[in-house]
Each structure stands twice: as structure tokens, then as C-alpha cells.
N, C-alpha and C positions, 0 to 999 in steps of 0.2 A: 847314377843320380841318387843322392841321399835325400830321403823325405823326412822332414821334421814331423813330430807328432802332430796329427791333424785330424779333425773330425770332418768328414765330407758327407753331406746329406745325412748326418746323424750316425754314420758308421765309423767306428774306430779303425784306423789304418792297420793296427796289429791284428784285429779280428779279420780284416780283409784277407791278409796273407794266410792267416791260420785256416780260414774256411776255403781258401784257394778259389775265391770267386773270380774267375777270369774276366767276366763281363764288367764287374765293378772295378777291378784293378785297371782295366783299360780306360774306364771313365775317369778314374782318379789320375791316371797318367796324362790323359788328354787335358784335364783341368790344369795340372801343373805345367804341361807343355805350352798351353795358351799363355800362362803368366810369363814363362821364360822366353817364348818366341817373340813377344811384343815387349816394348818398353812400357810397363804399366805403372811407372812411378808418377804419382800425381804432381802436376805443376800448377801452383796456385799464385795468382797475381791479385793485387788489391787496387780498388779505386776508392779512395777515401775522400769524402766531401767534408770539409771543415768550415764552419761558420766563423767569420772573423769578428773580433770583439770591437765593433764600431757602434756608435750611437745612432748613426744614420745609414741609409742604404747606399748601394754602389753608385747609382746614377741619379739619385734624388735626395731631397731633404726629409723624406718620410722617416719616422722613428723606426729603428730596427728592433721592434718588440713584437712578440707573438702571443702574449698573454692578454692582449686587449680584445675588445669585441670584434668578432670576425669581420673582415673587410673594412676596418676603420683606419688602417694605416697604409693607404694606397695613394700613390701620387704619380704625376706625369714624369717622364724622364726629362732631366734638365741638364746635368753636367756630370762629368766623372769626378768623384770626390778623391782627394789626395790620401786621406787616412787609410782606406782599404789597400791602396797601392803600397804604402809604407809597411803595413802589417804583413802583407803578402811577401814582400821582399825579405823582411825579418824572418818570417817562417821558413823561406827557402834557404836563407843563410844558416839558420839553426839546423836544417836538415842537410847541410854540406853540399848544396847544389851549385852548379855553375850558371852564370848569367850571360845572355847575349848582349850585344850593344843596343839593340832596340827590341821593343815588344809591340804587339798590336792586338786589336780585338776583331772577332769574326762573328758572323751569324750562322747558327746551327739550326737548320730548318726541320721541324717535325710538328705534328698536330696531336696534342693532348689537351684535355680540358683545363689542366692546371697551367697551360702556357698559351694564353689567348692571342698573343701576337703572332703565333705561328712560327716563331723562332726564338732561340735563346742567345743572348750575347755571351760569348765565351772566347777562348783563345785556341786557335788550331794551327795556323801557319807559323806564328812567332810567339810561342808560349813564354811565360815568365822565366822559367828556369828548367834546367835539365841535369841529368847524371849526378844525382845525389847518392851518397853512401853513408849508411849508419851501421854501427856494430852492435849486435845483440849478444850479450855475454851470459852464458849459462854454465852451471856446474853439472857434470854428468855423475852417474852413480859412483864411479871410482874417484870422485873429486877432481877429475881432470877438467881443465877449462875448455869449454866449447864456444867458439865464436861463429855466429851466423851473420852473414853480411846482407843487410837490407839494401837492395839496389833500387833507387828511385829513377824511373824513366823520365818523368817530367812533372812539373807543377804548373798549373795555369789558373788564372782568375776567371770567375764567371758569376752570373747572377743566379740566385736560387729561383725555384718555381713556386707555385702555390701549393697548398696542402689539400689533398683530396680525402674526404671521409666517406667510407662506404656504408650505406644503410642496409637494413635487413632485406629491403626490396632491391634486388640486383639491377633493376632498370633505372634506379635513381642514385645519385651521390651528391654530396655537398662539397663546395670548394671555398677555401678561405685564402684570400690573396694577401694577407698580412705579411706572409713570408716572401712573397714575390719581390724580386729585386735585391734581396739581401746579399751582401758580398760573401762569396765562397772561394776557397781554393780547393782544387781537386788534385790530390796527390796520387799519381799512378805509379805503382811499383812494377818492376819486371817480375815474371813468373818464377820467383826464386825461393818459394816455400814448397815443402813436400808434405806438409801435414797441417791440419786445422790448428793444432797447438802452436806451431811456429808462427802461423799467420796471426793468431790471437795475441801472441807475445809481441809481434811487430806492431800491431795496432796500439797496444798499451805503451810501447816505447815511443811511438810517434806522438801519442796523446800527451805523454809526460813531457816531451821536448817542447811541444807547442804551449803547454801550460807554463813551463819554465820561461819561455820566451815572452810570455804575456801577450800573445797574439790571438789566443782563443781560449775559452773555458773548456772546449772540446768535450762537453758533456754528452754522452750517448743518450742519456735519459730524455733530454728535451730536443734532440735532433741537432745538437751542436757538432756532433761527429756522426756521420753515416757512412756505411761501408758496403760497397758492392764487391762481389768476389768472382773472379774468372777462374774456372777450373778446367783443366784438360788432363787427359791420361795419355802419357807418351806423346806421340805426334798427332793425336786425334784433335779435331776441332774443339775450341773452348766453348764453355757455356757460362753465362753470367747469372749469378744468383743474387737476388735481393734478399738479404738476411743470410748471414754466414751459417753454413751447415755442412758437417762432414759427410752427411748421407749422399751428397752429390758425387763424391769419390766412389762410393759403393755402387751408385746408380750407373755411372759410366763403365765401371769394370764389368758389371753384370751385362750391359749392352754389348761390350766387346766379346765377352765369353759366349754370348748367343750368336755372334757373328753378324750383328746388325750394325748399321751406320749411326754414328753420333752426329746430330745436327746442331749447327750454331743457333742457340736460343737464349733468350732471357727468361730466367725462371724465378719463381718465388717460393720460399719455404713456408709452409703453413704449420706453425707450431702446435696448433690445436689438434689437427688431424695427423701430424707427423708425416706429411707427404710433400713432394715438390710439385708445384703447379707451373705450367707453361704460361708466361705472360704474352710473349710474342717471339717471332723469329728475330735473331740477332742481326741488327743492321750493320752494314759496312759503312765506311767513311763516305762513300759516294752517295749513299742513301740520304745523308743529312744535307747534301748540297751546300757545303761551306762556301761562304763568300766573305771577303773583307768587309768589316763594318764601315759603311760610307760616312757615318756621322761622327766617327772618332778618329783622330789622327794617331800616328805612331808615337810611342813614348821612348825617349832615349834614356838609358840607364847609365848615368855618369859614374866614374870611379869614385868621385867625391861623395855622391849619394850612397853608394854601396858601403863605403868606408864608414860614413856616419851611422848608418843602420847597424852595421856590425859592432861598432863601438858601444852602442846602446844596449847590447845583449849581454846577459850574464855568461859565466863559464858553464858549459854543458857537460853532462855526465860522460859522454863519449870521450872527451878530452881528458877528463879526470880519471876515468877508468883505465884508459890507455897508459896514463902516467904511473898510476899506483900498482898496476898489474905487472909492469915491466921493471927492469933494473933502474935504480939500485934498490927499489922498495920490494917488489915481488910479493905483494900481499895476497892472501887467499881471496877469492871472489866474494865469499860470504862476508868477510871483514870489510872489504871495499864498499859493498852494497850498504852495510849498516852505517859506516862512516858518512857515506853520501846522503843517506836518508836523514841522518841527524845533523847534516851540515857541519861535520866535525873535522874537516881536513885542515882548516887553519889552526885549530887547537892542536891537532896531531903534529903539524909542522913546527909549532912553537915548542912543544915538548922535545921533539927531535933536535931542534936548534940548541936547546939547553944541554942536551946530552952530547951533542957534537959528533955523532957517528951514525949517519943514516943506514949504512950497510949492515952494521951489527945490531942496531937497536930498532929498526923499522917494525919488524914483526912483534917484538917485545912490547913496544909502545902501543901499537894497534890493538894487540890482545888486551893490554891493560885498560885502554879506553873502553873497548867493547865489552869485555868479560868481567871487569871489576867495577870501573867507574860508572858506566851506563847501567849496569845491573843494580848498583846501589841507588842510583837516581830513579830508576824505574820503580823500584820497590816503594819509594816514597812519593811517587807521582810528581817528580821534579823534572821539568823539561831541561834539555841540555843547554839551552840558551840561558837558563838561570842556575847553571852549575856553579857552586861556591868554591870548587877546587881549581885553583889557577894552574896553568901549564908548568910553571916553575916548581910548584909543590909536587906535582906528579913526577917530574924529572928527578927531584931530590929523593923521593920515596923509591923510585926504580933503582937509582944509584945505591941506595942503602941496602936494598935486597940483593942486587948483583954483587956487592962487596961483602955479603954475608954479615952485615952489621945488624940487620933485623931479618926475621923470617918472613916468608911470603904471607903467612897467615896474619902476622902482626901488621903487615902492610894493609890488609883488608880492614883491620880494626882501626888503623890510623885514618883511612878514608872515611870509615863510618863516623869516627869522632869529629872529623872536620865538617862533614855534611850535617851532622847533628848540632854543630855550633861551636866546636872547640876553636877558639881564636888565638891560641898560643902560636908562637913562631914555630915553623915546621921543624927547625933544628931542635927545639926543646921537646916537641912531641916525639920525634924519632929517637932522641936521646933517652926518653923514658922507657922506650921499648928495646933499647940497645943491649948488646952483650954484657956491658958492665952491670946491668940490672938482671940479667937472665942466665949468666953462666955459672951461678952458684949452685952446685949439686945438692947441697943441704936444703936450699930453698925449694928446689924442684921436688925433692923427696917429701918435704913437709906438705906441699900443696897436694901431691898425689895421695898421700896417706889420708889427708882430711876429706878429700872427695870420696875415697873408697869407704871410709868409716861412715860417712853420711849416706851412703847408698849400698848398704849390705845386701839388699834384695837382689840388686843387679850383679853384685859380686858372686852371690850364691848361684845365680843363673849361669854365669860364666864358668864357675867350677863344675857345674853339672853338664857341661859340654855345649852350652849355647854360645859359641864363639862370636857370633854376630853382635852380641850385647857389648863387646869391647868397643865397637865404634861409638856406641851411645855414651859409654863411660869416658872415652877419649874426648868426645865432643864437649862434655861437661867441664873437663880440665881446660880445654882450649878456650871455652867461653869465660871461665873463671879467671884465666891468666891473660886473656885478650891475645892469645897466640904468641906470647913472648918466648915460649920454649919450642925447640924443634920438634915436630910431630913424631918423627921416627924415634927420637930419644924418649919422648913421653910414653909412647906405646910400649916400648921395651921395658921401661922402668915400672909401669903399671903391672905388666905381666910378671915381672920379677917379684914385686911386693906380694901379689896374690899367690903365686906359687910357693913363696917362702912363708906364707901365712903371717906376714908382718902387719896385720891389721886387727 
């Protein structure tokens, strides 16, 4: 068995063997044997509660606002409102879930101060949707594409509870029922994450999708998105944490190493004390005594309704990412993320259409937009939506560079000029930078000599062995000529002039 470099109880492994401490070596071996004997890979699942963007509550006409005076937005149950149902359906479509033919509501019984009815109206037997799959795209250190699959077990509709505020006196607390009855969807993932980082990225992804779908603001800050985390190590029982914390993984591993049993519990992470607190033993489904809601009928989800909801949604990043990461485009993930963030794919497609060759030009065009055009716009604080360079112009410039009619550096200056307000026809602008104006060796020699004469201090530095100063001199020539001459030829000519003392 090969041991990686590791400090165990403050003792370096190499010092262990050097001192030949038999007792400590046995302890170390036992420590690693425990890890390898059991499957100690963390399995993390998420329960994400998302508040839907409705003006009224799920079962009443009360305002769905929480910034009002406590307990001022409370009403009797009256009817099931249509808007939350439609928003929930759209959310499930956006998360690529499958729908049953019918859904229904159920009562979940438990007794907490923030739930005075003694039950919560939720969905247990026939939830809204199941089996969703989302792709999470990441770049590894070697620039290889890593795809993590977020598996959604189910999504269901339910009413929110009241909000409890704890006082310094532990025997008293305050409850605000303004939040009571607000429409929520609960998104339950399968335990498909192995680290807190993966789980965090999944939450961000789901948050982004719901915002794009316009079904929720999903703001964590004001409770628009709340997440409970179920963590288990290997095949051991899971524990639920209120407030995501990686320390639960460490807690469970330490319990296993001590040979103790992990109990199913609901825990809370205390950020101030940096400890995990037990809230209660984890309930099983039977403890909630689910029964069908007698006051609400079943709802049939017609194909027509689902089609209309799907039609109203925008294109989502998963579909876009899949398209541009694969053939014929095969763009790097970093480029795809930038184009998606700037909503630049339509622009990208128009440039490609003008060039007429997506296989050979995809990466060239994408790099041009991200590394040249967007960079110039960002320097001037111009949004991409107000970009003054049209796709046809970019295509023309790229063709001019690829055919060696102008240099790559000239192309940057052309972009700069257009952004700064040059309204000439692109043909005339490119022509002024073309080879017919830059291939004259006498003109190139004249410009280089003028620059060197005007910067004798830098020339002397180069002669004294400070070779890096050549980059500075070269930059001056490029700026003066707006990149009209090939950089390699310019650098070679500058060195020849200096070495021959022709200044």
C-alpha cells in the first residue's frame, strides 16, 4: 500500500518510519485501513425551496410580500390560484423534468409554532414533476471539459410556513405569518454530489435557470431560495443540515473512524460558534402521516398546457452549451461561457453566416468576439448590446486578416477606429491598412529610423544589453503605424538599424 505524504496527529509519515515507531505506524495503518475498508465518499443531496414570483399567495388573495408589518398579510384559505401552478410547471420544464398526467395535493402533519394548522399543504403521492437532468460544465486544470450531471428526483408545490425569530431569552420567540401560504416549489436532487463545491455550483446553476425562466428571483438574501442539505458517508444514514456546511462531512467521517453509529438527524450549522447543532431526530415519511388533501381536487396536466408553457420560455444555457461545445463548433468552455453571459450567440452566428464556413471559422470568430471586440468594448464601458461594429464588418475584417491583406495588429486598430466613430465604409478602412500601403520597404525603414532617432535613450539601453526594451520600442512603432507592418519584420528591421548604427 502506498501512502501519500500525510500528517497524522501532527506527525510526519516520513519521521514515523525514520524513528521506527511501531505503535504509531500501526495507528497510521489503522487510520488508512478504515478509510479504504469503508466507502467513505460523501454523498450529498439537496432540498431547494424556491419562492415563486407571484403577487398573491397559493391559496388566498393575500399579498405575497414580507417587508410589511408582521402579521399584516394573513388571510383565510379560499381557492387554488392558477398563476403559481403555471410558474411551477415552467420551472419544471426549465429543469428538464418529466410530467405525470395528473397531480394532487396532500397534507403533511407536524407540529411547529410556525405552522399553526398542524399540517402543511404539499405534494407527496402525485408531485408536479420527476426525473430532471441538468448538465454542469466545468474546466479542469488541464483545460479538459468536466460534465457533472445534476439529477433531480422530483419537484413539488407547497405552501410556505411562517418565520420564527429567536430572542435572547431561549424560552420565547416571535412568529411572523406574512410568509405563511406563499407558493413554493421544492426541488429535490438525488445524492449525486461528492463535495460542497459541486453542491454549491449546482445551486448556482438552478438559481440561474429559474431566473432565466422568470419564475422566481431566487434571491438567497431574502429567503427566495433556501437550501437544506442531506449528507451521508458511504452507506451510512443521511443527516439533514439547515445551512450548507462542509464540516458535516468531517463530522461523519470522525464518527465512523471512532466506530460509532451515525443517527438520522436534522442538524443546524451555527456560523458564529462554527459548530453543528442537533435540531431533532430525522423523521421518516410515516411520521408525517400524509393524507390526500380533501378540499382540493386532482389537476390534469394536458399536453396543450405543457406545450404553451414550454413555448413561453427562452432558450436555456444547457441547450446552448451542448450545441456549441460539440461539432461542428467545438468551442472551449471559457469562450462559450463568455458568449452566453454577453448574449452574443446570435451575433456569432451572423458573423459565421457571412464567412460561410462554420467548421474552419468557428473558433476564429469566437476568439475574435471575446478577445478583441469585447475587450475593446469593455475598456470603453460599452455594453455588447450597444456594440457599434456589425457582424458583416467583423466578417470582412477576419477575411482580410486570413487572406494576409492586413495584419492581425491592423485589425485591432480597425476595430478601435470603428468603435471610436470612424463611419467610413469598411472596404475603405481596410484598404487604408492594406498591403498596397504597407509593402513599401523604404516607408518601413523611414518610420523605424524616425522612432529610433526620437528615442535615443531607449536605443542606448538596448545597446547596453537591456534586450527587453526592444518590446517598448516595437510598441511605439506599432502605435505610430497603427499595426500596418508585420510585427516580425518590424522587429528584425529595428535590430538591423541599431546594430549597423544607422541612426
